C-alpha positions in Angstrom: 0.4 28.5 -2.4 1.7 29.7 0.9 5.2 28.9 1.9 6.1 26.0 4.2 8.6 26.8 6.9 10.9 24.0 7.8 12.3 23.4 11.3 16.0 24.0 11.9 18.2 20.9 11.6 21.8 20.2 12.6 24.4 22.9 12.2 25.8 21.4 9.0 23.4 19.9 6.4 23.7 16.4 5.0 22.3 14.8 1.9 21.3 11.2 1.4 21.1 10.0 -2.2 18.6 7.2 -1.9 17.5 4.5 -4.4 13.8 4.0 -4.2 13.8 0.9 -6.4 11.7 0.2 -9.4 8.2 0.8 -7.9 7.3 -1.7 -5.3 7.5 -0.1 -1.9 8.5 -3.5 -0.4 11.8 -3.3 -2.2 13.0 -0.3 -0.2 16.1 -1.3 1.9 16.1 -1.1 5.7 18.7 1.6 5.5 16.5 3.6 3.1 13.6 3.4 5.6 15.9 4.6 8.4 17.1 7.6 6.4 13.6 8.6 5.4 12.6 8.6 9.0 15.2 11.2 9.9 14.8 13.5 6.8 13.9 17.2 7.2 13.5 17.6 3.4 12.4 15.0 0.9 13.2 15.8 -2.8 11.9 13.4 -5.5 9.7 13.0 -8.5 6.0 12.3 -8.0 6.2 8.5 -8.7 9.2 8.1 -6.3 7.3 10.1 -3.7 4.5 7.6 -3.9 7.0 4.9 -2.8 8.9 6.7 -0.1 6.7 9.3 1.5 4.9 7.0 4.0 8.2 6.3 5.7 9.0 10.0 6.3 8.0 12.0 9.3 4.7 13.9 9.1 6.6 17.2 9.5 9.0 16.5 6.5 9.0 19.1 3.8 8.3 17.5 0.5 9.5 18.9 -2.8 8.2 17.4 -6.0 10.8 17.8 -8.8 8.3 16.9 -11.5 5.9 19.8 -10.8 5.6 22.4 -13.5 5.3 25.0 -10.9 8.4 26.8 -9.7 9.9 25.8 -6.4 11.5 28.5 -4.3 13.9 28.2 -1.4 14.9 31.0 1.0 17.3 30.7 3.9 17.4 33.0 6.9 17.5 32.9 10.7 14.6 31.0 12.4 12.6 33.5 14.5 13.9 33.8 18.0 16.6 31.1 17.6 19.3 32.4 15.2 19.2 29.0 13.6 18.8 28.9 9.8 15.3 28.5 8.5 14.3 27.1 5.1 11.1 28.0 3.2 9.8 26.0 0.3 7.4 27.7 -2.0 5.3 26.0 -4.7 3.5 28.2 -7.1 3.4 29.3 -10.7 5.3 32.5 -10.0 8.0 33.7 -7.7 7.4 35.1 -4.2 8.9 38.5 -3.3 12.5 37.9 -2.1 12.3 34.2 -3.0 14.0 33.2 -6.2 12.4 30.5 -8.4 14.6 27.4 -8.5 14.0 24.7 -11.1 17.3 22.8 -10.9 17.1 19.8 -8.5 20.8 20.1 -7.7 20.4 23.7 -6.7 17.3 22.7 -4.6 19.2 20.0 -2.8 22.2 22.3 -2.1 20.1 25.1 -0.8 18.3 22.8 1.6 21.5 21.3 2.8 23.2 24.7 3.3 20.3 25.6 5.5 21.4 22.8 7.9 18.8 20.3 6.8 19.0 16.5 6.5 18.0 16.1 2.9 16.9 12.9 1.3 17.2 13.0 -2.5 15.3 9.9 -3.6 15.5 8.6 -7.2 13.9 5.7 -9.0 16.0 2.5 -9.1 19.6 3.0 -7.9 21.4 6.4 -7.5 24.5 4.9 -9.2 22.6 4.5 -12.4 21.0 7.9 -12.4 23.1 10.5 -14.3 21.4 13.5 -12.6 22.1 12.1 -9.2 25.7 11.8 -10.1 25.8 15.4 -11.0 24.2 16.4 -7.7 26.7 14.3 -5.8 29.6 16.1 -7.6 27.9 19.5 -6.7 27.8 18.4 -3.0 31.4 17.3 -3.1 32.5 20.6 -4.7 30.7 22.6 -2.1 31.9 20.5 0.9 28.4 19.3 1.8 28.6 15.8 3.3 26.6 13.1 1.6 26.0 9.4 1.5 24.5 7.0 -1.0 21.9 4.4 -0.1 21.7 1.9 -3.0 18.4 0.7 -4.3 17.2 -2.2 -6.5 17.9 -1.1 -10.1 14.9 -1.3 -12.5 17.0 -3.1 -15.0 17.4 -6.0 -12.5 14.3 -5.8 -10.4 11.7 -5.6 -13.2 12.9 -8.7 -15.1 12.9 -10.6 -11.8 9.2 -9.6 -11.2 8.4 -10.5 -14.9 9.8 -14.0 -14.5 12.7 -13.4 -16.9 16.0 -14.6 -15.6 19.0 -12.7 -17.0 21.6 -15.5 -16.5 21.5 -19.3 -16.4 24.0 -22.1 -15.8 25.9 -21.3 -19.0 26.7 -17.8 -17.6 26.0 -15.8 -20.8 27.0 -12.1 -20.8 24.4 -9.6 -19.8 24.5 -6.1 -21.3 22.5 -3.1 -20.0 21.5 -0.3 -22.4 19.6 2.9 -21.8 18.0 3.5 -25.2 17.3 7.1 -24.4 21.1 7.9 -24.3 22.7 5.0 -26.2 25.2 5.9 -29.0 25.5 4.1 -32.3 28.7 2.5 -31.0 26.8 1.1 -28.0 24.1 -0.5 -30.2 26.9 -2.0 -32.5 28.6 -3.6 -29.5 25.5 -5.2 -28.0 24.3 -6.2 -31.4 27.5 -8.1 -32.0 27.1 -10.0 -28.7 25.0 -13.2 -28.4 24.3 -12.5 -24.6 21.2 -11.1 -22.9 20.5 -7.4 -23.4 18.4 -5.4 -20.9 17.1 -2.3 -22.5 15.6 0.7 -20.6 13.4 2.6 -22.9 10.0 4.3 -23.3 6.9 2.6 -24.6 6.8 4.5 -27.8 10.4 3.8 -28.5 10.4 0.0 -28.0 10.0 -0.7 -31.7 12.9 1.7 -32.5 15.2 0.0 -29.9 14.3 -3.4 -31.5 15.2 -2.0 -34.9 18.5 -0.8 -33.7 19.4 -4.3 -32.4 18.4 -5.9 -35.7 20.4 -3.3 -37.6 23.4 -4.1 -35.4 23.3 -7.8 -36.2 20.7 -9.5 -33.9 18.3 -11.9 -35.7 14.7 -10.6 -36.1 13.4 -13.8 -34.5 15.4 -13.3 -31.3 12.9 -13.5 -28.3 12.1 -10.2 -26.5 10.0 -9.5 -23.5 8.7 -6.0 -22.7 7.4 -5.0 -19.2 5.6 -1.8 -18.3 4.9 -0.5 -14.8 7.3 -3.2 -13.5 7.1 -4.4 -9.8 3.7 -2.6 -9.4 0.2 -4.1 -9.5 -0.1 -2.4 -12.9 2.7 -4.5 -14.4 2.1 -6.1 -17.7 4.5 -8.1 -19.8 4.4 -9.0 -23.5 6.5 -11.7 -25.2 7.4 -11.5 -28.9 10.6 -11.2 -31.0 12.6 -8.2 -32.2 10.8 -8.4 -35.5 7.3 -8.6 -34.1 7.3 -6.6 -30.8 6.0 -3.4 -32.4 3.0 -5.2 -33.9 2.4 -7.1 -30.7 2.1 -3.9 -28.7 0.0 -2.2 -31.4 -2.5 -5.2 -31.3 -2.6 -5.0 -27.5 -3.6 -1.3 -27.8 -1.0 -0.3 -25.2 -0.8 3.5 -24.9 2.2 5.4 -23.5 1.6 7.2 -20.2 0.9 10.9 -20.9 3.4 11.9 -18.2 6.2 9.5 -19.3 6.4 7.5 -16.1 9.0 4.9 -15.3 11.1 3.3 -18.0 9.9 0.3 -19.9 12.3 -2.7 -19.4 12.9 -5.0 -22.4 14.9 -8.2 -22.2 16.4 -9.6 -25.4 18.0 -13.0 -25.8 17.4 -16.7 -26.3 17.1 -17.2 -22.5 14.1 -14.8 -22.2 11.9 -17.1 -24.3 8.2 -17.4 -23.7 8.3 -20.9 -22.4 10.6 -19.9 -19.6 8.5 -16.9 -18.6 5.3 -19.0 -18.5 7.0 -21.2 -15.8 8.6 -18.3 -13.9 6.0 -15.6 -14.0 5.3 -15.6 -10.2 4.2 -12.0 -9.8 1.6 -11.4 -12.6 0.1 -14.9 -11.9 -0.9 -14.0 -8.3 -4.6 -14.9 -7.8 -5.9 -11.4 -7.5 -3.2 -9.6 -9.5 -4.2 -6.0 -10.2 -7.7 -6.4 -8.7 -9.1 -3.3 -7.1 -10.8 -4.6 -3.9 -13.1 -2.4 -1.9 -12.8 -3.0 1.8 -15.6 -1.4 3.8 -13.5 -0.5 6.8 -11.2 2.2 8.0 -7.5 2.0 7.3 -6.8 1.1 10.9 -9.4 -1.6 11.1 -8.5 -3.0 7.7 -4.7 -3.0 8.2 -4.0 -6.8 8.4 -6.8 -7.6 5.9 -5.4 -5.1 3.4 -1.9 -6.6 3.8 -3.3 -10.0 3.1 -5.0 -8.8 0.0 -1.8 -7.2 -1.2 0.0 -10.6 -0.8 -2.5 -11.9 -3.4 -1.6 -9.1 -5.8 -4.7 -7.0 -5.1 -5.0 -3.2 -4.6 -7.1 -2.7 -1.5 -9.2 0.5 -1.2 -10.6 1.2 2.3 -13.9 2.9 2.5 -15.4 3.4 6.0 -19.1 2.6 6.1 -19.6 3.4 9.8 -18.5 6.2 12.1 -18.0 5.9 15.8 -19.7 8.2 18.3 -20.0 8.3 22.1 -23.0 6.6 23.8 -26.1 8.8 24.2 -26.0 8.1 28.0 -22.4 8.0 29.3 -23.4 7.1 32.9 -23.3 3.3 32.3 -19.7 3.6 31.0 -18.7 5.9 33.8 -20.0 3.5 36.4 -18.2 0.5 34.8 -14.8 2.4 34.6 -15.1 3.3 38.3 -15.9 -0.3 39.1 -12.8 -1.3 37.2 -10.7 0.8 39.5 -12.5 -0.4 42.7 -12.1 -4.1 42.0 -15.5 -5.0 40.7 -14.2 -7.1 37.8 -12.1 -10.2 37.3 -11.9 -9.7 33.5 -12.3 -7.0 30.9 -12.8 -8.2 27.3 -12.2 -6.0 24.3 -13.9 -7.1 21.1 -12.6 -4.2 18.8 -10.0 -1.5 18.5 -12.9 1.0 19.0 -13.6 -0.5 22.4 -10.0 0.0 23.4 -10.2 3.6 22.2 -13.4 4.3 24.1 -12.0 3.0 27.4 -8.7 4.8 26.9 -10.5 8.1 26.3 -12.6 7.6 29.4 -9.4 6.8 31.4 -7.8 10.0 30.1 -10.9 11.9 31.1 -10.5 10.7 34.7 -6.7 11.1 34.8 -6.1 7.3 34.7 -3.6 5.3 32.8 -2.8 1.6 32.1 -1.9 1.1 35.8 -5.6 0.9 36.5 -5.6 -2.5 34.9 -3.4 -3.9 37.7 -4.9 -7.2 39.1 -7.5 -7.5 36.2 -7.2 -10.1 33.5 -7.5 -8.6 30.0 -8.8 -10.4 26.9 -8.6 -9.2 23.2 -10.6 -10.7 20.4 -7.7 -10.6 17.9 -4.3 -9.3 16.9 -5.4 -5.8 15.9 -7.2 -5.3 19.2 -4.2 -6.7 21.1 -1.9 -4.2 19.3 -4.2 -1.3 20.3 -3.9 -2.5 24.0 -0.1 -2.8 23.8 0.0 0.7 22.5 -2.0 1.7 25.6 0.5 0.0 27.8 -1.5 -3.2 28.4 -0.4 -6.7 27.5 -3.5 -8.9 27.1 -3.7 -12.1 29.0 -5.9 -13.9 26.5 -6.0 -13.7 22.7 -7.8 -16.5 20.7 -5.4 -19.2 19.6 -7.7 -20.0 16.7 -10.4 -17.9 15.0 -10.2 -14.2 15.9 -13.9 -13.7 16.7 -16.3 -13.9 19.7 -16.6 -17.6 19.1 -12.8 -18.0 19.0 -12.5 -16.1 22.2 -15.1 -18.3 23.9 -13.1 -21.4 22.8 -10.2 -20.3 25.0 -12.0 -18.6 27.8 -11.8 -20.4 31.1 -15.0 -21.3 33.0 -15.6 -19.5 36.3 -14.0 -21.3 39.2 -15.0 -20.0 42.7 -11.8 -21.5 44.2 -9.4 -19.6 41.9 -11.5 -16.7 40.8 -12.3 -14.3 43.7 -14.7 -12.3 41.5 -17.2 -13.7 39.0 -17.8 -10.5 36.9 -16.6 -9.5 33.4 -16.6 -6.0 32.0 -17.5 -6.0 28.3 -17.3 -2.6 26.7 -18.8 -2.9 23.2 -20.7 -1.2 20.4 -24.4 -0.5 20.7 -25.2 -3.0 17.8 -23.0 -5.9 19.1 -24.4 -9.5 18.9 -25.2 -11.5 22.0 -22.8 -14.4 21.2 -20.1 -13.5 23.6 -22.4 -12.5 26.4 -24.4 -15.8 26.2 -21.2 -17.8 26.0 -19.7 -16.2 29.1 -22.9 -16.7 31.1 -22.8 -20.4 30.1 -19.3 -20.6 31.4 -20.5 -19.3 34.8 -19.6 -15.6 34.5 -21.7 -12.5 35.3 -21.4 -10.0 32.5 -21.7 -6.2 32.5 -22.5 -5.6 28.8 -21.8 -1.9 28.5 -22.3 0.4 25.5 -18.9 2.0 25.1 -19.6 3.6 21.7 -22.3 3.9 19.0 -21.9 3.0 15.4 -23.6 5.3 12.9 -23.5 5.4 9.1 -20.3 7.1 7.8 -20.3 10.1 5.4 -20.3 9.3 1.7 -16.9 8.6 0.1 -15.5 11.0 -2.6 -17.5 11.3 -5.8 -14.7 9.4 -7.7 -15.1 6.4 -5.4 -18.9 6.4 -5.6 -18.6 6.4 -9.4 -16.2 3.6 -9.3 -18.5 1.5 -7.1 -21.6 2.1 -9.3 -19.7 2.0 -12.6 -17.8 -1.2 -12.2 -14.4 0.3 -11.4 -13.9 -2.2 -8.5 -13.2 -5.8 -9.2 -14.5 -7.1 -5.9 -16.1 -5.9 -2.6 -15.6 -7.6 0.7 -18.7 -7.4 3.0 -17.8 -8.3 6.6 -21.3 -7.8 8.1 -24.9 -7.1 7.1 -24.4 -3.5 8.3 -21.5 -3.0 5.8 -23.9 -4.0 3.0 -26.7 -1.7 4.1 -24.3 1.2 4.9 -22.2 1.0 1.7 -25.3 0.9 -0.5 -26.7 3.8 1.5 -23.7 6.1 1.3 -22.3 5.1 -2.1 -24.8 3.1 -4.1 -25.1 -0.5 -5.3 -21.9 -2.1 -6.7 -22.0 -2.8 -10.5 -23.0 -6.2 -11.6 -19.5 -7.1 -12.9 -18.1 -6.6 -9.4 -17.4 -9.8 -7.5 -19.4 -9.8 -4.2 -17.7 -11.6 -1.3 -19.6 -12.1 2.0 -18.3 -13.3 5.4 -21.3 -15.5 6.1 -24.9 -16.6 5.3 -26.5 -13.7 7.2 -24.4 -11.1 5.3 -25.0 -12.9 2.0 -28.8 -12.8 2.6 -28.6 -9.0 3.2 -26.6 -8.6 0.0 -29.2 -10.6 -2.0 -32.0 -8.5 -0.5 -30.2 -5.4 -1.9 -30.2 -7.0 -5.4 -26.6 -8.2 -5.3 -25.3 -11.5 -6.7 -23.1 -13.2 -4.1 -20.1 -14.9 -5.8 -17.9 -15.8 -2.8 -18.7 -16.9 0.8 -16.2 -17.4 3.5 -16.1 -21.0 4.9 -15.8 -19.6 8.4 -16.9 -16.2 9.8 -13.4 -14.6 9.6 -12.2 -11.7 7.5 -9.0 -13.6 6.7 -10.9 -16.7 5.6 -13.0 -14.3 3.5 -9.9 -12.9 1.8 -8.6 -16.5 1.2 -11.9 -17.5 -0.4 -11.7 -14.5 -2.7 -8.2 -15.4 -3.7 -9.3 -19.0 -4.4 -12.1 -17.6 -6.6 -9.6 -15.4 -8.5 -7.2 -18.4 -8.9 -10.0 -20.6 -10.4 -11.1 -17.8 -12.7 -7.5 -17.3 -13.9 -7.1 -21.1 -14.5 -10.4 -21.3 -16.4 -9.4 -18.4 -18.7 -6.0 -20.0 -19.4 -7.5 -23.4 -20.1 -9.9 -21.8 -22.5 -7.1 -19.9 -24.3 -8.6 -16.6 -23.3 -6.6 -13.6 -22.0 -6.6 -13.3 -18.2 -8.7 -10.2 -17.4 -10.0 -8.6 -14.2 -13.8 -8.4 -13.6 -13.8 -4.7 -14.1 -12.3 -5.2 -17.6 -15.4 -7.0 -18.8 -18.3 -4.6 -18.5 -21.4 -5.7 -20.5 -22.3 -3.1 -23.0 -19.2 -0.9 -22.3 -16.5 -0.2 -24.8 -13.4 -2.1 -24.2 -10.9 -0.1 -22.2 -7.5 0.6 -23.6 -4.5 -0.3 -21.4 -2.3 2.5 -20.3 0.8 2.7 -18.2 
């Protein structure tokens, strides 16, 4: 691969050793997010990068310490500046004049010596990472300034997400053991204690760790919980005893991750009993825990909806089904924008983020900015549209207090009053396929409406092959259809969802279109709102979970029950 040249940083480099927590990006501290936002170089393993990378600047140089390829660093003056320049090279061999560097400490030091702000992110907390400690000592010896940003340790965060308290009112001792480096003396000490033991281990070594504790004096019937992929939506927890945990994991057909992954956290002690976990398992009992939900929208359009799905434990996957293009005849839009400037309108109403974008682009074409909205009342159909307006420099005068839709906007829209409203006209820039609900409602309130096509919606390009296969093969647990066009377009660009996939529709018209395409509709929103649709899906998932529990069956996701398919083996 070609080298990446990093911009020059401050005269003296600086290293931030940052704890990324056990896996959930929401557990990053505010200080960690701040440090990531100022980093020139980000050094971390691939799983940690998944957690921290979104908070770094787009220009940050990312170095994956887990890659099998060599990583090369070269320092020299930046062209034309005299400031030091750093080059990162990823490849299977060295580049001429650039030595291969495999040691993370050397990597961090070289980047810092080049005057860069380096963030060295590690899983959990840096204070519990032996390699981070060595890198800190190397910085101290070389006189490179550094700081430490603590993170949530896996040994504490994972049990909390598994619903396993480590202490109770009796205040029993809690011992922490890393089974991968523990000595015989360490096992003897924790075995002699009757307190809680938190063991960091690997999945294929859980049985051996249990055996060490039994050999050291713990009773074989001592309760033990084992959690894999803790704090992520892949988390799974098993409850057994020291004597039965190996058999329990074997029967569950749990396979170790081929690349190792994050440590498995086991909690041993009387206070980690199954009855307690059943009451306190708040994370894995979320209504859509682990469900892969397909959202047929762009990431920008689906932002708040995807956040809502994540709060239910789901993993949203955005797939755009439409693309936006300029209108075929731009003259109508041009006349409307000129009318906006010359005082033709009392109101302008935005019903989508795309409408805001279309008007903003037309403004930029004419050399206008947000000041052109002076004296005009601005309405937004919902929060996302309002945010797009604020980013443009416009604070909307009207956002629905209730449902975020055309109907909700009409509920709050004032009727035309010739005494208080000098102009009776509304500019409505919309898509070419928009419904007439808003136009008809505004006319009924006494307003004249210029309904202008600001953009066209066309079918999007097909998603990647992997996504298409997941849609047709039952890899998704649910699909949210927010309009009839999303049904038609998704089937057109990716194929029909598998019959095990839960189909959720925003209303009767969308449900009818889904049925016409041979889909079984499982969930319908009580109101035409994407957030009500997500709530309805969560309620469906909750009832499904409760039915399985009541019947004594294991709680599974829809994608785990494919008729005629071989049962999938769990992996971490």
